[in-house]
C-alpha positions in Angstrom: 210.3 182.0 111.4 209.1 183.8 108.4 205.9 185.9 108.9 202.9 185.0 106.8 203.2 188.3 104.9 206.9 187.5 104.2 205.8 184.0 103.0 203.1 185.5 100.7 205.7 188.0 99.4 207.8 185.4 98.2 204.9 183.7 96.1 204.3 184.8 92.6 201.1 186.9 92.3 199.6 184.3 89.7 200.0 181.6 92.4 198.5 183.5 95.0 195.6 184.5 92.7 195.2 180.9 91.6 195.1 179.7 95.4 192.5 182.4 96.4 190.3 181.6 93.2 190.6 177.7 94.1 189.5 178.7 97.7 186.5 180.6 96.3 185.5 177.9 93.9 185.4 175.5 96.7 183.5 177.6 99.2 180.9 178.5 96.4 180.6 174.8 95.6 180.1 173.8 99.1 177.5 176.6 99.6 175.7 175.3 96.6 175.5 171.8 97.5 174.4 173.0 101.1 171.7 175.1 99.5 170.7 172.2 97.4 170.4 170.0 100.3 168.4 172.2 102.5 165.9 173.2 100.0 165.3 169.8 98.2 162.1 168.0 99.4 163.1 164.9 101.9 162.1 161.6 100.7 160.9 159.2 103.1 160.1 155.7 102.6 156.9 154.2 104.0 155.9 150.3 104.2 152.2 149.4 103.7 150.4 146.2 103.2 147.0 144.7 103.8 145.1 141.7 102.5 143.5 143.6 99.6 146.1 146.0 98.9 144.2 148.9 100.0 146.7 150.2 102.4 149.3 150.6 99.4 146.7 152.5 97.1 146.0 154.8 100.1 149.6 155.8 100.7 150.2 155.9 97.0 147.4 158.5 96.7 148.7 160.6 99.7 152.3 160.6 98.2 150.9 162.0 94.9 148.9 164.6 96.7 152.3 165.4 98.5 154.1 165.9 95.3 151.2 167.9 93.7 151.0 170.5 96.5 155.0 170.7 96.3 155.3 169.7 99.9 158.8 169.6 101.4 158.0 165.9 102.4 157.7 163.3 99.9 157.0 159.6 100.3 158.2 156.6 98.6 155.6 153.7 99.0 157.0 150.2 99.5 154.3 147.4 99.1 155.1 145.0 102.0 152.2 142.8 101.1 150.7 142.7 104.6 150.5 144.6 107.7 152.8 142.2 109.4 155.6 142.5 107.0 155.1 146.2 107.0 155.6 146.1 110.8 158.9 143.9 110.4 160.5 146.2 107.9 160.1 149.1 110.0 161.5 147.2 113.1 164.3 146.2 111.0 165.1 149.9 110.1 164.4 149.4 106.3 161.9 152.3 105.9 161.1 155.5 107.9 157.5 155.2 108.2 155.1 152.4 108.2 151.3 151.5 108.3 151.0 149.4 111.1 148.4 147.7 113.7 149.0 148.4 117.3 149.1 144.7 118.2 151.6 143.6 115.5 155.4 143.6 115.6 158.0 145.3 117.7 157.2 149.0 117.9 159.6 150.3 120.7 161.0 152.7 117.9 157.7 154.0 116.5 156.1 157.1 117.2 152.6 157.8 115.8 151.8 160.6 113.4 148.1 160.1 112.6 145.5 157.5 113.6 144.5 156.1 110.1 141.5 153.8 111.1 140.4 151.2 113.7 140.4 147.3 112.8 137.1 145.9 114.4 137.2 142.3 115.4 134.1 140.4 114.0 133.2 136.7 114.7 130.8 135.9 111.9 128.7 132.8 111.6 126.6 131.8 108.6 123.4 131.5 110.7 122.5 133.5 113.9 120.8 130.0 115.3 124.3 128.2 115.0 126.1 130.2 117.7 125.3 133.5 119.8 128.0 133.5 122.4 131.6 132.5 122.5 130.7 129.2 124.8 128.5 128.1 121.5 132.0 127.7 119.7 132.7 125.1 122.0 134.4 122.0 119.6 133.9 124.2 116.5 136.5 125.3 114.0 136.9 129.0 113.5 138.7 130.2 110.2 141.1 133.1 111.0 141.2 135.3 107.8 145.0 136.5 107.7 146.0 134.0 110.2 149.6 135.3 110.4 148.5 138.8 111.1 145.9 137.9 113.8 148.0 135.6 116.0 148.2 138.0 118.8 144.5 138.3 118.6 144.0 134.7 118.8 146.0 134.3 121.9 144.2 137.0 123.7 140.9 135.3 123.0 142.1 131.9 123.8 143.4 133.0 127.1 140.6 135.2 128.1 137.8 132.4 127.3 139.9 129.1 127.7 139.1 128.3 124.3 141.9 125.4 124.3 139.8 123.5 127.3 136.6 124.1 125.0 138.4 122.5 122.2 137.9 125.4 119.8 140.3 125.0 116.7 141.6 127.9 114.7 142.4 127.5 111.0 144.4 130.2 109.0 142.6 131.1 105.8 143.8 133.3 102.9 141.6 136.1 101.9 140.4 134.3 98.7 139.5 131.0 100.3 137.3 132.5 103.0 133.8 132.1 101.3 134.7 128.5 99.9 135.8 127.3 103.4 132.6 128.6 105.0 130.3 127.2 102.4 132.0 123.8 102.4 131.7 123.8 106.1 135.5 123.4 106.5 135.1 126.2 109.3 132.0 126.9 111.3 132.7 130.7 111.7 135.2 133.4 110.6 137.3 135.7 112.6 138.1 138.8 110.6 139.7 142.2 112.0 139.2 144.9 109.5 138.0 148.6 109.3 134.3 149.4 109.4 133.6 150.7 106.0 131.2 150.0 103.2 133.9 148.4 101.1 135.1 145.8 103.9 131.4 145.4 105.0 130.7 144.4 101.5 133.4 141.7 101.7 131.9 140.1 104.6 128.6 139.8 103.2 130.3 138.1 100.0 131.7 135.5 102.6 128.2 134.6 103.6 126.9 134.5 100.1 124.0 136.2 98.4 121.1 134.4 99.9 118.7 137.2 101.3 116.5 134.5 103.5 119.9 133.5 105.3 120.3 135.5 108.5 124.1 135.5 109.6 125.0 136.3 113.0 127.9 138.1 114.8 129.2 136.8 118.2 129.9 139.5 120.9 133.1 139.7 122.8 131.6 140.4 126.0 134.9 140.4 127.9 136.4 143.1 125.7 136.8 145.6 128.5 139.0 143.0 130.5 141.0 142.2 127.8 141.7 145.8 126.9 142.9 146.4 130.5 145.5 143.5 130.0 146.5 144.0 126.4 146.6 147.7 126.0 146.8 147.4 122.2 143.3 146.6 122.0 140.1 148.7 122.9 136.5 147.7 123.9 134.1 148.8 121.4 130.2 148.9 120.9 129.4 148.1 117.3 126.4 150.1 116.2 123.0 148.3 115.7 122.4 147.3 112.0 126.3 147.6 111.0 126.5 144.2 108.9 122.7 144.4 107.6 120.1 147.2 108.1 116.9 145.2 107.6 116.7 142.9 109.4 119.5 144.7 111.5 122.5 142.5 112.2 123.4 143.0 114.9 119.8 143.6 116.3 121.4 145.7 119.1 124.8 147.5 119.8 127.1 144.7 120.3 130.5 144.9 122.3 133.5 143.6 120.5 137.1 144.5 120.3 139.1 146.8 118.0 142.8 147.8 117.4 143.9 151.0 116.0 146.0 151.3 112.8 148.4 154.0 113.0 150.8 155.7 110.7 154.2 155.5 112.5 157.7 157.1 112.1 160.9 156.3 113.4 161.5 158.5 116.6 164.7 159.8 115.3 163.0 161.5 112.5 163.0 165.6 112.7 160.1 167.2 114.5 159.5 169.9 111.9 159.4 167.2 109.2 156.8 165.2 111.1 154.6 168.2 111.9 154.6 169.2 108.3 153.6 165.5 107.4 150.9 165.3 110.0 149.5 168.6 108.6 149.4 167.4 105.2 147.8 164.1 106.2 145.1 165.8 107.9 144.4 168.5 104.9 144.7 165.7 102.1 141.8 163.6 103.6 139.4 166.2 102.4 140.7 165.9 99.0 140.9 162.1 98.8 138.0 161.0 100.8 135.9 160.8 97.8 138.0 158.2 96.2 138.8 156.4 99.7 136.0 156.9 102.1 138.0 155.3 104.7 140.2 158.4 105.0 137.3 160.0 106.7 138.6 157.9 109.9 141.8 159.6 109.9 142.0 161.5 113.4 144.8 162.6 115.8 146.5 159.9 117.8 146.3 159.9 121.5 148.7 162.5 122.5 148.7 161.3 126.5 152.3 160.2 127.8 150.8 156.7 128.7 149.5 156.0 125.2 150.4 152.5 124.0 152.4 153.7 121.2 153.7 157.4 122.1 152.9 160.2 119.6 156.0 161.8 117.9 156.9 165.1 119.4 156.5 166.8 116.0 153.0 165.6 115.2 152.1 166.1 119.0 153.1 169.8 118.5 150.9 170.3 115.3 147.9 168.7 117.0 148.2 170.6 120.2 148.8 173.7 118.3 152.3 174.2 119.6 154.2 174.0 116.3 157.1 176.0 116.1 157.1 178.9 113.7 160.0 180.2 111.6 162.2 181.9 114.2 161.6 178.9 116.6 162.8 176.6 114.2 165.7 178.3 112.6 166.9 180.2 115.9 170.3 178.2 115.6 170.7 179.2 112.2 169.9 182.9 113.0 172.2 182.8 116.0 175.0 181.3 114.3 174.6 182.7 110.8 176.1 186.2 111.6 178.9 184.6 113.3 179.5 182.5 110.2 179.3 185.5 107.8 181.8 187.3 110.1 184.2 184.4 109.6 183.6 184.4 105.8 184.4 188.2 105.7 187.5 187.6 107.7 188.6 185.0 105.3 187.8 187.2 102.3 190.0 190.1 103.8 192.8 187.8 104.6 192.6 186.6 101.0 192.5 190.1 99.6 195.6 190.8 101.7 197.3 187.7 100.6 196.8 188.5 97.1 198.0 192.1 97.3 196.3 195.4 96.4 199.5 197.7 95.2 200.0 199.1 91.9 199.9 196.6 89.0 198.7 193.9 91.5 201.8 194.1 93.7 201.8 194.3 97.3 202.0 198.0 99.1 205.4 197.7 100.3 206.7 200.9 101.4 210.4 200.1 101.1 210.1 199.7 97.2 209.2 203.5 96.7 212.0 204.4 99.5 214.7 202.5 97.2 213.3 204.4 94.1 213.4 207.7 95.9 217.1 207.2 96.6 218.0 206.8 93.1 216.2 210.0 92.4 218.2 211.8 95.4 221.3 210.7 94.0 220.5 212.4 90.3 218.6 215.4 91.7 220.1 218.7 90.0 218.0 221.2 92.2 216.5 222.1 95.4 213.0 222.0 93.8 213.6 218.2 93.1 214.8 217.5 96.6 211.7 219.2 98.1 209.3 217.2 95.8 211.0 214.1 97.1 210.6 215.1 100.6 206.8 215.5 100.1 206.5 212.0 98.6 208.6 210.7 101.9 205.8 212.6 104.0 202.9 211.1 101.9 204.3 207.6 102.4 204.9 208.1 106.2 201.2 209.3 106.5 200.1 206.2 105.0 201.9 204.0 107.0 201.1 205.8 110.3 197.3 205.2 109.2 198.3 201.2 108.7 199.9 201.3 112.0 197.0 202.9 114.0 194.9 200.0 112.3 197.3 197.3 113.7 198.2 196.2 110.0 201.6 196.8 110.3 204.3 194.3 111.8 207.1 195.8 114.1 209.8 194.5 111.9 208.3 196.5 108.8 208.3 199.7 111.2 211.9 199.1 112.1 212.9 198.9 108.3 211.0 201.8 107.4 212.6 203.9 110.1 216.0 202.8 109.0 215.3 203.8 105.4 213.8 207.0 106.3 217.1 208.0 108.3 219.0 207.1 105.3 217.2 209.1 102.9 217.3 212.0 105.3 221.2 212.0 105.4 221.2 211.4 101.5 218.9 214.4 100.9 221.1 216.5 103.1 224.5 215.4 101.6 222.8 216.2 98.1 221.5 219.6 99.2 225.0 220.5 100.3 226.6 219.3 97.0 224.0 221.4 95.0 224.5 224.4 97.0 228.3 224.1 96.4 227.9 223.4 92.6 230.5 226.3 91.6 233.1 225.0 93.6 232.7 221.6 92.2 233.0 222.8 88.9 236.2 224.6 89.6 237.8 221.7 91.4 236.7 219.4 88.6 238.4 221.9 86.1 241.6 221.8 88.0 241.3 218.0 88.1 241.0 217.8 84.4 243.9 220.4 83.9 246.1 217.9 85.9 245.1 215.0 83.9 246.3 216.8 80.8 249.6 217.5 82.3 249.8 213.9 83.2 249.2 212.9 79.5 252.1 215.3 78.7 254.3 213.4 80.8 254.3 216.4 83.6 253.5 215.7 87.1 250.2 216.8 88.7 250.0 219.9 91.0 250.2 219.3 94.7 246.7 220.9 95.1 245.3 218.2 92.5 247.0 215.5 94.8 245.5 216.8 98.2 242.0 217.5 96.7 239.5 215.3 98.5 237.3 212.9 96.2 233.4 213.3 96.3 231.4 210.7 98.1 228.2 209.7 97.5 226.7 207.1 99.6 
């Protein structure tokens, strides 16, 4: 079997250079692509939706903020229409992140990044005298704003207060029809779940009309604590006095009700470092955007306990707990394997350099080539000085080859061939030196031979000495 060096030596140099050049181009191209992939910002898709499209506007503003500060994370906002559809898209794996309500959808793969706000459950009646407790809803119709979103909430309330036996009817309403349905008495009360902010409180006041003399009422959910223990997506909440109206205050005192968290969630498979960066940017961006979107003041850290209803993402938890990885922790694998990779690349480059060859005029440094040239010079040498110079060149070749041998860069077959060539050169030099020392005798013998040839031309036989003279031999 041919050695790699022998195979390489049989290829033309231009082909060897072309092969190595192609390898360098491919390696350089791969390195550039890897660098571009690692340095480009990572774009994640996020689904958002709400009855008034406010969630989409907020996430779009945050996405613009990420671009403005040149964050390594970028967001592509998908308008899902409703929070239910946003949850469905996330559950189907169509998006990386979503703005979801804790009581909606299948969220087994979800991990929280930040808690955006709370949706507070309000049961509003046009007149405080009409109903003051859940028992007063017996036989009445309750309009559910965003009915498809609040199915779970209706089920929980129905089960806790046995509203089916009380013949309480629920009617789904779209956001735009809520005021008309209440004024036309198609419904006797409204069930809404929305964040407590001036924007949303103004919408509820709009549902009730602009009559200042009218005193709407809010029905408390006294069993909120019991509901929260069974349905962990919900929490018991005390609505502060005067939240809906300050004078006269509505409610007249702190009122117990339910609330449900609204989270920005991410798929649990997303990188911890990326999610830590996203959580950091979300918390820092709220200060810049709260003037335009006051609800962002409610952004806070999610529950980092292990028994949280929706677990926190490990990356976000590291940021909120102050355990975010530094440069060396995050890139420890790269720092460990990087030198090994560089060593492998250096070995490949050395092999490529050897493959192409580094001898004179781009030829490989094969010591047998100068040995052949020296043999031709020995045969034509005319003096002792020429032979001495040749012996010095042989010594130089041997010194170089001994160095290569000491560095394990020489094959055993090459060593044997070089030894045989050296022995032949030594015999050839000794023979040539003896011929040069005997030069006068050779000239005399040559003259005798010439005379014999002249006799032969005249038809006379050559002398006996000429016949017995041995012929010269040159290996």
